[in-house]
C-alpha positions in Angstrom: 119.7 198.5 159.8 123.2 198.4 162.7 124.1 202.2 162.9 128.6 202.4 162.5 130.4 203.7 164.8 132.0 207.5 163.7 135.5 207.7 164.2 135.8 205.6 167.4 133.6 208.7 169.7 131.1 205.7 170.5 128.1 208.2 168.2 126.3 206.2 165.3 127.9 207.4 162.0 124.9 209.3 160.2 122.7 206.6 157.8 123.2 207.0 153.9 120.0 205.6 152.4 119.9 205.3 148.7 116.3 206.3 147.3 115.9 205.2 144.2 113.6 207.4 141.3 110.3 205.9 140.3 110.5 204.4 136.8 107.2 204.3 135.0 105.8 203.3 131.1 104.0 204.9 129.0 101.7 203.0 127.1 99.1 203.8 124.1 97.4 202.4 121.3 99.0 203.7 117.8 96.5 202.5 115.4 98.6 201.2 112.5 97.9 199.4 109.3 99.5 196.8 107.9 101.7 196.5 104.6 103.4 193.5 104.4 104.4 191.1 106.8 107.1 188.4 107.4 108.8 186.0 109.7 111.1 188.2 111.2 108.8 191.3 110.8 106.2 193.8 109.7 105.6 197.0 107.8 102.7 199.1 109.3 101.4 202.3 108.2 100.3 205.1 110.5 99.4 208.3 111.4 101.3 208.6 114.6 105.2 209.2 114.5 106.8 206.2 116.7 110.3 207.0 117.9 112.6 204.3 116.8 113.3 202.0 119.7 110.0 201.5 120.8 108.8 197.8 122.2 104.9 197.3 121.9 102.6 194.8 121.7 101.5 194.0 118.3 98.1 193.3 117.2 96.1 191.4 114.9 93.5 190.6 113.7 92.1 187.9 111.6 88.4 187.0 111.1 87.8 186.4 114.6 90.8 185.8 115.2 93.1 188.1 117.3 97.2 187.0 117.0 99.6 189.0 119.6 103.1 189.6 119.2 106.0 191.7 120.9 107.7 194.4 118.4 110.6 196.5 118.2 110.2 199.7 115.9 113.2 199.6 113.2 112.4 202.9 111.6 110.0 204.9 111.0 110.0 207.7 107.6 106.8 210.4 107.0 106.2 209.5 103.6 106.9 212.3 101.4 103.9 214.5 100.5 101.9 212.8 102.8 100.4 215.0 105.3 101.2 212.8 108.3 101.4 209.3 107.3 104.3 207.3 108.0 105.8 204.0 107.4 107.3 201.9 110.4 108.9 198.9 110.8 109.0 196.6 113.1 111.4 193.7 114.2 109.4 190.6 115.9 111.4 190.3 119.2 111.8 186.6 121.2 110.5 187.9 124.8 108.5 185.0 125.3 108.2 180.9 123.8 105.1 181.9 120.4 101.8 181.4 121.9 98.8 179.8 120.3 98.0 183.1 118.5 101.7 184.4 118.0 101.8 185.8 115.0 104.9 184.6 114.3 103.3 181.4 114.5 100.7 181.8 112.4 102.9 183.5 109.8 105.1 180.1 109.9 102.3 177.7 109.9 100.8 180.3 106.6 104.0 180.0 104.9 104.5 176.0 105.4 100.9 175.0 104.8 99.0 175.3 101.7 97.8 178.3 100.2 93.9 179.3 101.2 92.5 182.0 99.0 93.2 185.6 100.2 95.9 186.9 101.2 97.0 187.0 105.2 97.5 190.6 104.6 94.3 191.5 102.8 92.3 189.9 105.7 94.2 191.6 108.4 91.8 194.3 109.9 92.8 197.6 112.4 91.7 197.0 115.6 92.7 200.6 117.0 94.8 198.2 118.8 98.4 197.1 117.0 100.3 199.0 118.6 101.1 200.3 122.0 
């Protein structure tokens, strides 16, 4: 870095230093229960409020496999008379190409393929790490 000349005096002008404020991200695990799922999103249930616009990673465990996708919370509504139970609507966001264990990819395969005994929603167990 070189000093700029100050008005012909030959003295260096004061430096302007711009310091960016540090930024960070707070991540937390929010246990959720899957109520409904489709190609573009899902409906979850939680005892924790999640702000609209929150971005997170949804992890679903089906039998011994874990499926993962990024989601954006589109709504979070308190269920009347439940105390602290919230219905959370989330849409899948395409931040990357769906991998082998993508929820979106699994849903597309299931909707195209033959129906097996049971249903996808009923076979999902909460791992306590679904949305962070």
